[in-house]
C-alpha positions in Angstrom: 229.4 14.7 326.4 231.5 14.4 323.3 234.3 16.5 323.0 236.4 17.8 319.9 239.2 18.8 319.0 239.9 21.7 316.3 243.3 21.0 314.4 245.0 23.2 311.8 247.2 21.2 309.5 250.2 22.5 307.8 250.8 20.1 305.2 254.2 19.7 302.9 253.5 19.7 299.3 253.7 16.3 298.9 250.9 16.1 301.8 248.4 18.7 299.9 248.9 16.5 297.0 247.9 13.6 298.6 244.8 15.8 300.0 243.5 17.1 297.1 243.6 14.0 295.9 241.4 12.7 298.6 239.1 15.6 298.2 238.8 14.7 294.5 237.9 11.1 294.9 235.3 12.0 297.7 233.5 14.3 295.5 233.9 11.8 292.6 232.1 9.3 294.7 229.7 11.2 295.7 228.6 12.6 292.3 228.8 9.5 291.1 226.3 7.7 293.6 224.3 11.2 293.3 223.7 10.4 289.5 222.8 6.7 290.6 220.4 7.6 292.9 218.8 10.0 290.6 218.7 7.6 287.9 217.4 5.1 290.0 214.6 7.0 291.0 213.6 7.9 288.0 213.3 4.8 286.9 210.6 4.2 289.5 212.4 2.1 292.0 213.2 2.8 295.4 216.4 4.2 297.1 219.3 2.6 297.0 221.1 1.7 299.6 224.6 2.8 300.8 226.3 -0.7 301.2 224.5 -2.1 297.3 225.9 1.7 295.9 229.3 0.8 297.8 229.4 -2.4 296.2 228.9 -1.2 292.5 231.8 1.5 293.0 234.0 -1.1 294.4 233.6 -2.7 290.8 233.9 1.0 289.4 236.8 1.4 291.3 238.9 -1.4 290.0 238.2 -0.7 286.1 241.0 0.1 284.1 239.6 3.6 283.6 239.5 4.4 287.2 243.1 3.3 288.4 243.3 6.6 290.3 240.9 5.9 292.6 243.4 2.8 294.0 245.9 5.4 295.4 243.4 6.6 297.8 241.7 4.6 300.8 238.3 3.4 300.5 237.4 4.8 303.6 237.3 8.4 301.8 235.1 7.3 299.3 232.9 5.2 301.5 232.2 8.1 303.8 230.9 10.0 300.8 228.5 7.4 299.7 227.1 7.2 303.1 226.9 10.8 303.4 224.9 10.7 300.1 222.9 8.5 301.2 221.8 10.6 304.7 221.4 13.6 302.7 218.8 11.7 300.1 217.0 9.8 302.7 216.8 13.5 304.5 215.2 14.9 301.6 212.5 12.7 301.4 211.6 12.6 304.9 211.2 16.7 304.3 213.6 17.5 307.1 213.5 21.4 308.5 215.8 22.5 305.2 214.4 21.1 302.3 216.4 21.6 298.8 217.3 19.4 296.5 220.9 17.6 296.6 223.4 19.1 294.7 226.4 17.9 293.0 229.6 18.5 294.9 231.3 21.3 293.2 235.3 21.8 292.7 235.2 25.4 293.0 232.6 25.6 296.4 234.9 23.2 298.0 233.8 21.6 301.8 237.2 20.3 303.1 235.8 18.4 305.7 236.2 14.5 304.4 236.8 11.5 306.9 240.4 10.0 307.1 241.6 6.7 308.7 243.9 7.4 311.7 246.3 5.2 309.8 246.3 7.8 306.8 247.4 10.9 308.9 250.1 8.9 311.2 253.5 10.8 311.2 256.1 8.9 310.3 258.9 8.2 313.0 
């Protein structure tokens, strides 16, 4: 049996800013990967794997215009791209809830993203 613990965080202003930055980076990575998948599919190619997308995103992340992505752990963007690839595969498998994959919206926020244990470590 797998158990989970639900935790409510009460961040200060600096921590809130960092969490919003994580959410923005995850949304950016998700939407970028969705755009790449749709372009790739419209050209008549098969679905790209998440590892190929992550390699492309790493190159994009180190570009000069995306310096802000380097302030965020790459695990956040990696998980967003993995989530998109799973959603894309499920879309083509015709799962129980069919529907085209939508871009991640800033207004309708899904405040669920994975953080590594080091990102949540409390200073002594």
